[in-house]
Each structure stands twice: as C-alpha cells, then as structure tokens.
C-alpha positions in Angstrom: -7.2 -17.5 17.7 -5.1 -14.9 16.0 -2.8 -16.0 13.2 0.4 -14.0 12.8 1.4 -13.2 9.2 4.9 -13.3 8.0 6.6 -11.0 5.5 6.6 -12.4 1.9 10.0 -12.9 0.2 9.9 -14.7 -3.1 13.0 -15.0 -5.4 12.7 -14.4 -9.1 14.5 -13.9 -12.3 17.6 -11.6 -12.0 16.9 -10.0 -15.4 13.5 -8.7 -14.3 12.9 -5.8 -11.9 12.2 -6.7 -8.3 8.8 -5.8 -7.0 8.0 -4.5 -3.5 4.4 -4.5 -2.3 3.2 -2.4 0.7 0.1 -3.3 2.6 -2.7 -1.1 4.0 -3.2 0.6 7.4 -4.2 -2.2 9.9 -3.4 -4.7 7.1 -0.5 -7.0 6.6 1.4 -9.0 4.0 -1.8 -11.0 3.6 -3.2 -8.0 1.6 -0.6 -8.9 -1.0 -0.4 -12.7 -0.9 -2.5 -13.3 -4.1 -0.8 -10.5 -6.1 2.6 -11.6 -4.9 1.8 -15.2 -6.1 0.7 -14.0 -9.5 3.7 -11.8 -10.1 6.2 -14.5 -8.9 4.6 -17.0 -11.2 5.6 -14.7 -14.0 9.2 -14.7 -12.9 9.3 -11.5 -10.7 11.0 -11.5 -7.3 8.5 -10.1 -4.8 8.8 -8.7 -1.3 5.9 -7.7 0.9 7.1 -6.5 4.3 4.9 -6.0 7.4 5.0 -2.5 8.9 5.6 -2.1 12.6 2.5 -2.5 14.8 0.6 -4.4 12.2 1.6 -7.9 13.3 1.8 -7.4 17.0 -2.0 -7.9 17.3 -2.5 -5.6 20.2 -5.5 -3.3 20.1 -3.6 -0.1 19.7 -1.2 -1.8 17.2 -0.5 0.7 14.4 -1.4 3.6 16.6 1.8 3.1 18.6 3.9 4.0 15.5 4.2 6.9 13.1 4.2 7.0 9.3 7.8 8.1 9.4 8.6 4.7 11.0 6.8 2.9 8.1 8.5 5.0 5.5 11.9 4.0 6.8 10.8 0.4 6.7 9.5 0.9 3.1 12.8 2.4 2.1 14.7 -0.5 3.7 12.5 -3.1 1.8 13.3 -1.4 -1.5 17.0 -1.2 -0.7 17.1 -4.9 0.3 15.4 -5.8 -3.1 18.0 -3.7 -4.9 20.8 -5.9 -3.6 19.7 -8.5 -6.1 17.7 -6.4 -8.6 19.2 -3.1 -9.7 15.7 -1.9 -10.8 12.7 -2.1 -8.6 9.0 -1.4 -9.0 6.9 -0.5 -5.9 3.2 -0.8 -5.4 1.0 -0.3 -2.4 -2.6 -0.8 -1.2 -4.4 2.1 0.5 -1.8 3.6 2.9 0.9 1.5 1.3 0.3 3.2 -2.0 1.4 6.5 -0.4 4.8 4.9 0.4 5.1 3.4 -3.1 4.4 6.8 -4.7 6.9 8.5 -2.3 9.5 5.9 -3.4 8.9 6.9 -7.1 9.6 10.5 -6.0 12.7 10.1 -3.9 14.5 6.8 -4.5 16.9 6.0 -7.3 16.3 3.1 -9.7 12.6 2.8 -8.7 11.5 2.7 -12.3 7.7 2.5 -11.9 5.0 1.6 -9.5 1.6 2.5 -8.3 -1.1 2.9 -5.8 -4.3 0.9 -5.3 -7.3 2.5 -3.5 -5.0 5.1 -2.0 -6.5 8.1 -0.1 -3.8 10.4 -1.4 -5.8 13.6 -2.1 -9.0 13.4 0.0 -8.0 11.1 2.8 -10.5 8.6 4.2 -13.8 10.0 5.6 -14.2 6.7 7.5 -10.8 6.5 9.0 -12.0 6.4 12.7 -14.6 3.8 11.8 -12.0 1.6 10.1 -9.6 1.8 13.1 -12.3 1.1 15.6 -13.4 -2.0 13.6 -9.8 -3.2 13.6 -9.5 -2.6 17.4 -12.8 -4.4 18.1 -11.6 -7.4 16.2 -8.2 -7.6 18.0 -9.9 -7.2 21.4 -12.4 -10.0 20.6 -9.7 -12.4 19.4 -6.9 -11.6 21.9 -8.9 -10.8 25.0 -6.9 -7.6 25.4 -8.3 -4.1 25.9 -7.0 -0.8 24.6 -5.6 1.5 27.2 -5.4 5.3 27.1 -7.1 8.0 25.1 -8.1 6.1 21.9 -9.9 9.0 20.3 -6.8 11.2 20.6 -4.5 8.5 19.3 -6.7 7.9 16.2 -6.9 11.7 15.5 -3.1 12.0 15.8 -2.5 9.1 13.5 -5.0 10.6 10.9 -3.1 13.9 11.0 0.3 12.2 10.7 -0.9 10.2 7.6 -2.3 13.3 6.0 0.9 15.2 6.6 2.8 12.4 4.9 0.3 12.4 2.0 0.7 16.2 1.5 4.5 15.7 1.1 3.8 13.1 -1.6 1.3 15.5 -3.3 3.8 18.3 -3.4 6.4 16.2 -5.1 4.1 14.5 -7.6 5.2 16.8 -10.4 8.8 15.5 -10.1 7.9 12.0 -11.2 8.7 11.0 -14.8 8.5 7.2 -14.5 5.3 5.2 -15.2 2.6 5.2 -12.5 -0.4 2.9 -12.2 -3.5 3.8 -10.1 -6.2 1.3 -9.4 -9.6 2.0 -7.8 -12.8 0.1 -7.0 -16.1 1.8 -7.8 -17.7 0.5 -4.6 -15.0 1.5 -2.2 -16.4 1.7 1.3 -13.2 3.2 2.9 -12.3 6.1 0.6 -14.1 8.2 -1.9 -13.6 6.5 -5.3 -13.2 9.8 -7.1 -10.0 10.5 -5.3 -8.2 8.2 -7.7 -8.7 10.5 -10.7 -7.5 13.5 -8.6 -4.4 11.6 -7.7 -3.8 10.6 -11.3 -3.9 14.2 -12.4 -1.2 15.2 -9.9 1.4 13.1 -11.7 1.2 15.4 -14.8 4.8 14.8 -16.0 4.6 11.0 -15.7 3.0 8.4 -18.0 0.2 7.7 -15.5 -2.8 5.5 -16.0 -5.9 4.4 -14.0 -7.5 1.0 -14.0 -11.1 0.9 -12.7 -13.0 -2.0 -11.2 -16.6 -0.9 -11.0 -17.9 -3.5 -8.6 -14.9 -3.8 -6.3 -14.5 -2.6 -2.8 -11.4 -1.3 -1.0 -9.1 -4.3 -0.7 -8.5 -4.7 -4.5 -5.8 -7.3 -4.0 -8.2 -9.7 -2.4 -11.6 -8.7 -3.7 -12.9 -11.4 -6.1 -14.3 -8.7 -8.3 -10.9 -7.2 -8.9 -8.1 -9.5 -7.8 -7.6 -11.6 -10.9 -7.8 -8.6 -13.3 -5.5 -6.5 -11.1 -2.9 -9.2 -11.4 -3.2 -9.0 -15.2 -3.1 -5.2 -15.1 0.0 -5.1 -12.9 1.8 -7.7 -15.1 0.9 -5.7 -18.2 2.3 -2.5 -16.6 5.5 -4.3 -15.5 6.0 -5.6 -19.0 6.3 -2.1 -20.3 8.9 -0.8 -17.9 
C-alpha cells in the first residue's frame, strides 16, 4: 500500500528567518521530515514542498516533468515563506540542493542556505540505476506498469538536470551569502568528492563543508548523519 506524503508547513517565530527545504529526485517531503522537526523545535518556520510528479506514485512520475517546472515551484515556495518572513534560508537534498543554490544566486532576501549530497559538478554516475529502482518500487506497490520508451525518458531527464546544474555552476561566483555543503563519505548515489568541487565554486561566499564519514546519500534520514546534520544546520542558521 502506497502512502502519499503531504507538504510540510510549520509556523515559527517571526523574528527568525523562514527555512525552505527541497527534497531529492524521486523523493518527497519525507526526506525533510526529521530536519524540519529539529529546526521548528528551535523556533524556525519551515516549509518542505513536494515537487510535481513526486507524490503521484505512477512509475514514470518525475520523468513526466522538467527541472524548470520544479524550479518554478521552488521559487513559489520561497515567495510564500517571504510573506511572513522577510528573510529566508533555503536548503536542499541531492537534486533539491541545486534549487537551493540557484535561489541563493537569483532570489532577493535569501540570506543563506546549502546543499546536501548534491551532484552539482559531476552529476550522478548511478542516475539510471536510481530511477529504475524507484520505478520498480512504484510498480510493485501500485500494480501499474510504465508505458513508453523509459530509457529515452531517463536520458532526457538526466540531460535536463545537468543543464540546470551547469547554469548554477556558471553563477556560483555571484554568491556572497553563507553557503553550507554537507556530504556523506559512503554515498552510493553520487561521488563524495564532488562536494569539495562544489564548495570551491562559491569562491566569493563564506562557504563551508560538513562531512559525515559513515553516512550514505540521504543525509537527512541516515542515522549516521541525521542528528548531527540538524545541529550543523542550526549552528549555520544562528550565524546568519
């Protein structure tokens, strides 16, 4: 039985920045549930939207949409948070980190943020494997089968995500607000060393990297990183 996640919206203190959290490709707001709870307990308003195609639970799901669609949704989530909080911080896991970084580059009053296990520079060498694993799970749970040329759809999505990442890379030098990168040393989805390459792109920003040697890709839920990541993000927010 498939459970359908809901977006997370948690009110907080008006004198603190609002925080927007973006989930991973094939993920959902569940990626951010524990981190959202930790930040909200410290007084921060938190929003964790769900990108189109990620809660429909059909085999092609996210492959039916484009990163440009998700970027518009990311902008809308930040704009919504700014109705009650003039200043906003944006963070994202994996693909979501790309949107958080793009917000730092392009959106006013986004005063800091970061990317967790984000394949900004090198991409993911296991992208097709990850998507097939997601599709297999949905097919088992829903009884639906994917229609059409799945291989071409996966390749087109990979290229679209890399195109968006390249735009983020090109504008990295324009960022002057604090940036936090986080990476697990046992990441099975991306090459861990890409985090340092990403950090070095933001040469005009006060950028830092937190490293979790035993953690895998989903840093926000991995028991080897989840608690410490919450502490690290709170420490980062406290300095904005």
